[in-house]
C-alpha positions as a printed Julia matrix, in Angstrom:
237×3 Matrix{Float64}:
   2.22  -75.35  -58.71
   2.02  -71.6   -58.5
   1.57  -70.22  -55.06
  -0.58  -67.22  -54.35
   1.24  -64.34  -52.84
   0.38  -63.84  -49.19
  -1.14  -60.46  -48.61
   0.04  -58.98  -45.37
  -2.25  -56.51  -43.64
  -1.01  -53.01  -43.92
  -0.1   -51.78  -40.47
  -2.21  -48.88  -39.53
  -0.26  -45.8   -38.95
  -0.51  -44.58  -35.4
  -1.58  -41.06  -35.17
   0.86  -39.06  -33.24
  -0.91  -37.23  -30.54
   0.68  -33.9   -30.02
   1.2   -33.48  -26.36
   0.68  -30.0   -25.2
   3.5   -28.81  -23.08
   2.52  -27.23  -19.83
   3.05  -23.51  -20.05
   6.22  -22.46  -18.38
   5.49  -19.89  -15.74
   7.67  -16.88  -15.97
   9.48  -16.17  -12.72
   7.92  -13.41  -10.7
   9.53  -10.14  -11.53
  11.64   -8.73   -8.74
  10.3    -5.28   -7.91
  12.66   -2.45   -8.67
  13.57   -0.08   -5.86
  11.67    3.19   -6.05
  13.64    6.25   -7.07
  13.32    6.75  -10.82
  11.52   10.06  -10.36
  14.24   11.4    -8.08
  16.85   10.61  -10.74
  14.87   12.64  -13.28
  14.32   15.54  -10.89
  17.99   15.61   -9.89
  18.93   16.0   -13.56
  16.52   18.91  -13.79
  18.19   20.7   -10.89
  15.85   19.83   -7.99
  17.45   18.79   -4.72
  14.83   18.61   -1.95
  11.97   16.36   -3.07
   9.04   15.38   -0.85
   6.74   12.41   -1.14
   3.4    12.09    0.62
   1.2     9.04    1.12
  -1.49    7.67    3.44
  -2.12    4.36    5.2
  -5.41    3.04    6.55
  -7.74    4.49    3.95
  -9.79    1.31    3.6
  -9.73    0.15    7.22
 -12.93   -0.3     9.2
 -11.35    0.92   12.42
  -8.52    3.09   13.62
  -7.03    6.27   12.22
  -5.96    7.33    8.78
  -2.25    8.19    8.95
  -0.57   10.38    6.35
   3.16   11.01    6.21
   5.33   13.36    4.18
   9.06   12.73    3.76
  11.49   15.19    2.2
  14.66   13.65    0.78
  17.88   15.1    -0.53
  18.12   13.52   -3.99
  21.9    13.31   -3.52
  21.46   11.18   -0.37
  18.53    8.81   -0.94
  18.3     5.73    1.34
  18.98    2.44   -0.44
  16.37   -0.23   -1.05
  13.16    1.77   -0.75
  10.07   -0.04   -1.99
   6.32    0.42   -1.66
   5.54   -0.55    1.95
   3.09   -3.24    0.8
   5.87   -5.42   -0.69
   8.02   -5.32    2.47
   7.82   -7.49    5.55
   7.2    -5.81    8.93
  10.87   -6.34    9.81
  12.01   -4.78    6.54
   9.7    -1.81    7.07
  11.1    -1.24   10.55
  14.67   -1.27    9.24
  13.81    1.04    6.34
  11.94    3.42    8.62
  14.99    3.81   10.86
  17.2     4.56    7.84
  14.65    7.04    6.47
  14.53    8.88    9.78
  18.34    9.05    9.78
  18.75   10.42    6.25
  15.55   12.4     5.55
  15.68   16.18    5.41
  12.25   16.34    7.04
   9.43   14.02    8.15
   5.89   14.9     9.24
   2.78   12.92   10.23
  -0.92   13.68   10.38
  -3.3    11.33   12.21
  -7.03   11.52   11.41
  -9.29    9.88   14.0
 -12.18    7.65   12.98
 -14.7    10.16   14.33
 -13.29   12.89   12.07
 -13.54   10.54    9.1
 -17.19    9.91   10.01
 -17.89   13.65   10.3
 -16.05   14.92    7.22
 -16.02   11.91    4.93
 -13.07    9.77    3.88
 -12.17   11.63    0.68
 -12.2    15.09    2.26
 -10.3    13.87    5.34
  -7.7    12.08    3.22
  -6.87   15.02    0.96
  -6.81   17.52    3.82
  -4.42   15.32    5.83
  -2.06   14.89    2.88
  -1.86   18.66    2.39
  -1.35   19.27    6.11
   1.53   16.79    6.14
   3.25   18.59    3.26
   2.76   22.01    4.89
   4.35   20.72    8.1
   7.66   19.9     6.39
  10.65   22.08    7.21
  12.51   23.09    5.16
   9.93   23.49    2.44
  10.48   21.02   -0.44
  11.23   22.21   -3.95
   9.09   19.48   -5.49
   6.22   17.35   -4.13
   5.19   13.92   -5.41
   1.92   12.37   -4.3
   0.34    9.01   -4.9
  -2.44   10.14   -7.25
  -3.84   13.02   -5.17
  -3.03   16.64   -6.21
  -0.86   18.83   -3.97
  -1.18   22.05   -5.97
  -2.06   24.65   -3.35
   1.26   25.01   -1.53
   3.29   26.87   -4.15
   5.76   24.01   -4.76
   6.07   22.22   -8.08
   4.22   18.92   -7.82
   2.98   15.85   -9.62
   0.34   13.3    -8.63
   0.82    9.86  -10.18
  -0.89    6.48   -9.79
   1.42    3.99   -8.04
   3.88    6.74   -7.22
   5.09    4.67   -4.27
   6.74    2.33   -6.79
   8.32    5.2    -8.78
   9.43    7.71   -6.16
  11.79    7.03   -3.27
  10.22    9.9    -1.32
   6.69    8.52   -1.71
   7.9     4.99   -0.85
   9.56    6.45    2.24
   6.32    8.2     3.21
   4.34    5.0     2.8
   6.83    3.1     4.96
   6.94    5.53    7.89
   3.14    5.95    7.77
   2.66    2.17    7.81
   5.09    1.61   10.68
   3.48    4.41   12.69
  -0.09    3.2    12.1
   0.72   -0.46   12.82
   2.22    0.52   16.18
  -0.85    2.61   16.96
  -3.19   -0.26   16.1
  -1.3    -2.45   18.57
  -2.09    0.05   21.34
  -5.75    0.08   20.26
  -5.77   -3.71   20.45
  -4.79   -3.48   24.12
  -7.48   -0.91   24.92
 -10.2    -2.53   22.76
  -9.68   -6.3    23.08
 -11.56   -8.83   21.02
 -11.07   -7.34   17.55
  -7.42   -8.42   17.17
  -6.3    -5.08   15.74
  -2.66   -6.14   16.08
  -3.26   -8.79   13.42
  -5.84   -7.25   11.07
  -4.77   -3.58   11.55
  -8.45   -2.61   11.46
  -9.1    -3.93    7.95
 -12.17   -5.98    7.09
 -10.89   -9.52    7.47
 -13.33  -12.36    8.15
 -12.08  -12.46   11.73
 -12.69   -8.74   12.15
 -16.24   -8.89   10.75
 -16.97  -11.82   13.06
 -15.84   -9.7    16.02
 -18.07   -6.82   14.9
 -21.03   -9.21   14.71
 -20.3   -10.56   18.17
 -19.25   -7.39   19.99
 -20.65   -4.55   17.92
 -18.47   -1.61   16.83
 -15.97   -0.1    19.26
 -15.43    3.65   19.77
 -12.55    3.54   17.25
 -14.62    1.97   14.45
 -15.67    4.07   11.47
 -19.43    4.0    11.84
 -19.98    5.76    8.53
 -18.54    2.74    6.72
 -21.14    0.39    5.32
 -22.18   -2.34    7.74
 -20.07   -1.18   10.68
 -22.51    0.82   12.81
 -25.23   -1.81   12.66
 -24.01   -4.97   11.01
 -26.37   -6.17    8.28
 -25.99   -9.91    7.69
 -25.49  -11.21    4.17
 -27.02  -14.43    2.79
 -23.86  -16.31    3.75
 -24.45  -15.43    7.41
 -28.0   -16.82    7.49
């Protein structure tokens, strides 16, 4: 007797689900020390190069501090970076080395009341130029972080993010930051309640809360929006 062939069910092919691999995050790039501009200028025959920068431009309280640092391109301090990428301890160490090796260093401090009277932009540019003029000996070349320095007779260039390209500008940002931070600590002692030692006068949530509770102090920039008479936002209601 003939037997019927047994038909086996065809196994369904399993669809391979392509698993998406999680994107591999590239490691954060290690910032390069500033100084590429000094290498170029040294090749062109310049020796004494100044950088100028300011700290405290966006703060709600305290001064604007500008610094100018003139370096000998044949004796540039090692490991200079934009002050914002350094820890306070690293800035202190760098500042000491800058003061040891720099050809010249100058500071200009602009009080909050002068900023209110003259405006931030005018005050900022005037202070940068005053800091450059105060350098002795006079630099052969001046590098600024974006702002022009063209009235002093020296060759100059203003570049965005110059503090990451120029050792002199990085040095200026470091000594200005160290100087202003120390000054804000003294203001914290004389104007308690705002915690200037921690926030350095910038508009942190803690600082705005103190302004709401205490009102502005004599070192606050009353021309800045919301400082003189705090106007609550919807989140405060």
